[in-house]
C-alpha positions in Angstrom: -11.6 0.8 -5.7 -13.8 2.5 -8.3 -13.1 5.9 -9.8 -15.2 8.8 -8.8 -17.5 10.7 -11.1 -15.9 13.9 -9.8 -12.5 12.8 -11.1 -14.0 11.8 -14.5 -15.7 15.2 -14.7 -12.4 16.9 -14.0 -10.5 14.9 -16.7 -13.3 15.6 -19.2 -13.0 19.3 -18.4 -9.3 19.1 -18.9 -9.9 17.5 -22.3 -12.7 19.8 -23.3 -10.7 21.5 -26.0 -10.5 18.3 -28.0 -13.4 17.3 -30.2 -14.9 13.8 -30.0 -13.9 12.8 -26.4 -16.3 10.2 -25.2 -16.3 7.8 -22.3 -18.0 4.6 -21.3 -18.5 3.4 -17.7 -17.2 -0.1 -17.2 -17.2 -1.9 -13.9 -16.7 1.3 -11.8 -14.0 2.7 -14.1 -14.2 4.7 -17.3 -12.8 4.0 -20.8 -11.8 7.1 -22.7 -12.3 7.4 -26.5 -10.7 10.0 -28.8 -12.3 10.2 -32.2 -13.8 6.7 -31.8 -10.5 5.1 -30.7 -9.7 3.9 -27.2 -7.0 6.2 -25.9 -6.9 5.2 -22.3 -9.1 5.3 -19.2 -9.6 6.4 -15.7 -8.8 3.6 -13.2 -8.8 4.2 -9.4 -8.8 7.9 -10.1 -5.7 7.8 -12.3 -5.6 8.8 -15.9 -3.8 6.0 -17.8 -3.2 6.0 -21.6 -2.1 3.4 -24.0 1.8 3.2 -24.3 2.1 4.0 -28.0 5.4 5.5 -29.2 4.2 9.1 -29.2 2.9 8.9 -25.6 6.2 7.3 -24.5 8.2 10.1 -26.2 6.0 12.8 -24.7 6.3 11.2 -21.2 9.8 9.6 -21.1 9.7 9.3 -17.3 6.1 8.1 -17.1 5.4 5.2 -14.8 3.8 2.0 -16.3 0.9 0.9 -14.2 -1.7 -1.8 -14.4 -5.3 -0.5 -14.8 -6.6 -3.7 -13.1 -5.2 -7.1 -12.4 -4.6 -9.1 -15.6 -4.5 -6.1 -17.9 -1.7 -4.8 -20.0 0.4 -2.0 -18.6 -0.5 1.6 -19.4 1.2 4.9 -18.9 0.3 7.0 -15.9 -0.4 10.6 -16.9 0.9 12.8 -14.1 0.3 16.2 -15.7 -3.5 16.1 -15.6 -3.7 19.8 -14.6 -2.1 21.0 -17.9 -4.9 21.3 -20.5 -2.5 22.1 -23.3 -0.2 19.1 -22.5 -3.2 16.7 -22.5 -4.4 18.1 -25.8 -1.0 17.6 -27.4 -0.7 14.1 -25.9 -4.1 12.9 -27.2 -3.5 14.4 -30.7 -0.1 12.9 -30.9 -1.4 9.5 -29.9 -4.3 9.4 -32.4 -2.6 7.9 -35.5 -1.0 5.1 -33.4 -4.2 4.0 -31.6 -5.7 0.8 -32.9 -8.8 1.2 -35.0 -12.1 0.2 -33.3 -12.9 -3.5 -33.6 -15.9 -4.4 -35.8 -18.9 -5.5 -33.9 -19.9 -9.1 -34.6 -23.4 -9.5 -35.9 
């Protein structure tokens, strides 16, 4: 099941206090970037983030879910209605997120 544009728009509105939030559509889902780094994505109308240490510590009871078959597990963000929480989460995660891969020429 693909994610809806309405859910994407809602999540982007919730993250609107952060600078440099971008997304890319990919096969019916959306990859979320924070300051150029992949932070997570929207899969089947669920906000999932990379399970870096800071995210795990902010969401100790979070459920690990697969974004799609064959992918690595990610953390399900259940508090998507709390703008301040999402802002803290993404800011805390930033330093631990992998740097973008260099494009091959």
